[in-house]
Structures are given as structure tokens and as C-alpha cells.
C-alpha positions as CSV (number, residue, x, y, z in Angstrom):
1,M,-19.3,8.6,-23.1
2,I,-17.5,6.4,-20.5
3,T,-16.9,2.8,-21.6
4,K,-18.2,0.2,-19.1
5,G,-15.4,-0.8,-16.7
6,I,-13.4,2.4,-17.4
7,K,-13.3,4.8,-14.5
8,R,-12.8,8.5,-15.2
9,Q,-10.1,10.2,-13.3
10,T,-11.5,12.7,-10.8
11,K,-9.6,15.5,-9.1
12,Q,-10.0,13.7,-5.8
13,R,-8.6,10.5,-7.2
14,E,-5.7,12.4,-8.9
15,A,-4.8,14.1,-5.6
16,I,-4.9,10.8,-3.7
17,L,-2.7,9.1,-6.3
18,R,-0.3,12.1,-6.4
19,F,0.2,12.0,-2.7
20,L,0.8,8.3,-2.7
21,R,3.3,8.5,-5.5
22,G,5.1,11.1,-3.6
23,T,5.6,9.4,-0.3
24,Y,7.4,6.3,1.0
25,S,5.6,6.3,4.3
26,H,2.9,3.8,3.6
27,P,0.1,6.0,5.1
28,T,-3.3,4.9,6.5
29,A,-6.5,6.1,4.9
30,D,-6.9,8.7,7.6
31,Q,-3.3,10.0,7.0
32,I,-4.2,10.2,3.3
33,Y,-7.3,12.1,4.1
34,D,-5.4,14.5,6.3
35,E,-2.9,15.2,3.5
36,V,-5.3,15.5,0.6
37,R,-7.6,17.8,2.7
38,K,-4.7,20.4,2.5
39,E,-5.3,20.5,-1.3
40,I,-9.1,19.8,-1.3
41,P,-10.5,21.1,2.0
42,N,-14.0,19.9,1.4
43,I,-13.1,16.3,0.6
44,S,-14.8,13.8,2.9
45,K,-13.2,10.7,4.5
46,G,-15.9,8.6,2.7
47,T,-14.6,10.0,-0.6
48,V,-11.0,9.1,0.2
49,Y,-12.0,5.5,1.2
50,R,-14.1,5.1,-1.9
51,N,-11.4,6.4,-4.2
52,L,-8.8,4.2,-2.6
53,R,-10.9,1.2,-3.4
54,V,-11.3,2.4,-7.0
55,L,-7.6,3.0,-7.3
56,Q,-7.0,-0.5,-6.1
57,E,-9.5,-1.9,-8.6
58,M,-7.6,0.0,-11.3
59,G,-4.3,-1.5,-10.2
60,L,-2.8,1.9,-9.3
61,V,-2.7,1.4,-5.6
62,A,-2.0,-1.5,-3.3
63,E,-3.4,-2.0,0.3
64,L,-1.0,-3.4,2.7
65,D,-2.8,-5.7,5.1
66,L,0.0,-6.2,7.7
67,N,-1.2,-9.0,10.0
68,G,-3.9,-7.3,12.0
69,T,-2.8,-3.8,11.9
70,V,-4.7,-0.9,10.3
71,S,-4.4,-1.0,6.5
72,R,-1.8,1.1,4.8
73,F,-1.6,2.1,1.2
74,E,1.1,2.6,-1.4
75,A,1.5,3.3,-5.1
76,K,4.5,1.1,-5.7
77,R,3.2,-1.9,-7.6
78,E,6.2,-4.0,-8.2
79,S,6.6,-6.9,-5.9
80,H,8.7,-6.1,-2.8
81,Y,9.0,-6.8,0.9
82,H,8.3,-4.6,3.9
83,F,9.8,-4.0,7.3
84,R,7.6,-2.8,10.2
85,C,9.1,-1.2,13.3
86,E,7.8,-2.9,16.4
87,K,8.2,0.3,18.4
88,C,7.0,3.2,16.3
89,G,4.9,1.2,13.8
90,R,6.3,2.8,10.6
91,V,6.5,0.6,7.5
92,F,9.5,0.6,5.1
93,D,10.1,-0.9,1.7
94,V,12.9,-3.5,1.8
95,D,15.1,-3.2,-1.2
96,V,16.0,-6.9,-1.8
97,P,14.9,-9.0,-4.7
98,V,11.6,-11.0,-4.1
99,D,12.5,-14.7,-3.7
100,E,10.4,-16.3,-6.5
101,E,12.0,-19.7,-5.7
102,L,10.1,-19.6,-2.4
103,D,6.8,-19.7,-4.4
104,R,8.1,-22.7,-6.4
105,K,9.2,-24.5,-3.2
106,V,5.9,-24.1,-1.4
107,S,4.0,-25.0,-4.6
108,S,6.0,-28.2,-5.1
109,R,5.6,-29.3,-1.4
110,T,1.9,-28.4,-1.1
111,G,0.5,-28.7,-4.6
112,F,-0.9,-25.2,-4.2
113,R,-0.9,-22.8,-7.2
114,I,1.0,-19.8,-5.8
115,S,0.1,-16.4,-7.3
116,Y,2.5,-14.4,-5.1
117,H,3.7,-14.1,-1.5
118,Q,3.9,-11.2,1.0
119,L,6.8,-11.0,3.4
120,E,7.0,-8.6,6.4
121,F,10.2,-8.3,8.5
122,R,9.8,-6.9,12.0
123,G,12.2,-5.3,14.4
124,L,13.4,-1.8,15.3
125,C,14.0,0.9,12.7
126,H,17.2,3.1,12.7
127,D,15.4,5.9,14.6
128,C,14.1,3.6,17.3
129,Q,17.4,1.8,17.7
130,Q,19.0,5.2,18.6
131,K,16.5,6.0,21.3
């Protein structure tokens, strides 16, 4: 018997999560679909989209909503920043500590209760700089 609120792990969900945990590329849902189809040929796009939502609800996957671009997904859950290349569109994790003082500064100046912040750096990645 499944307890209310507990979601069972399906082979589709496991494949999606395994793929996301094994990549640093911040793939789109369509890219995830293309990769998971190699393992589960009969999986549908709808199944991938539904399972991404369930994995988000479970706190196992994060959706990156990068200012008007197509959503990308990742399994890394710790707070961190991102860099998006303005030429090729790839997204990279930025390995610098999250500035929690920024939350406190904004909160003290505005009176807002800050839960977290997202920061995206933009420019040219190493590959695009070489071209």
C-alpha cells in the first residue's frame, strides 16, 4: 500500500534521475527525453514531462528558469550559481560560495522575507572564446 503523498519510484523516473545525476549539462526536457529513450525506447515526451514535475515535487530535481529561456533541469540541489554562454547557450555551474549576506542586505533594505536568490552570470564560455 502506498502512503498518501509518497510517490513510488518507477523505472521511467529512475532513468530520468540517473541521467540527470550523471550529467553537468543542465539539459532541457526534450534533451532528457532523447537520452532516456535510448534506455526506454517506448517512453513518451509526456511521461518525461510528468516525471520531471514529480521529481521536482519530491525535491530530487530542480528546474532552472533562466530569464525567458527554455527550462533546463538538474539533480544538484545545493544552492549554487550558474553561467550561461551568450553564444552557444550552454549552462554551467559556478563553483563559488553562495553569498547569503546578499539575502540579508536585501531583506534589511526592503523588509522582504528572503527564502533564497538565484544568480546567473552571462558571457562567453571557454569554447566560444576560442572561436
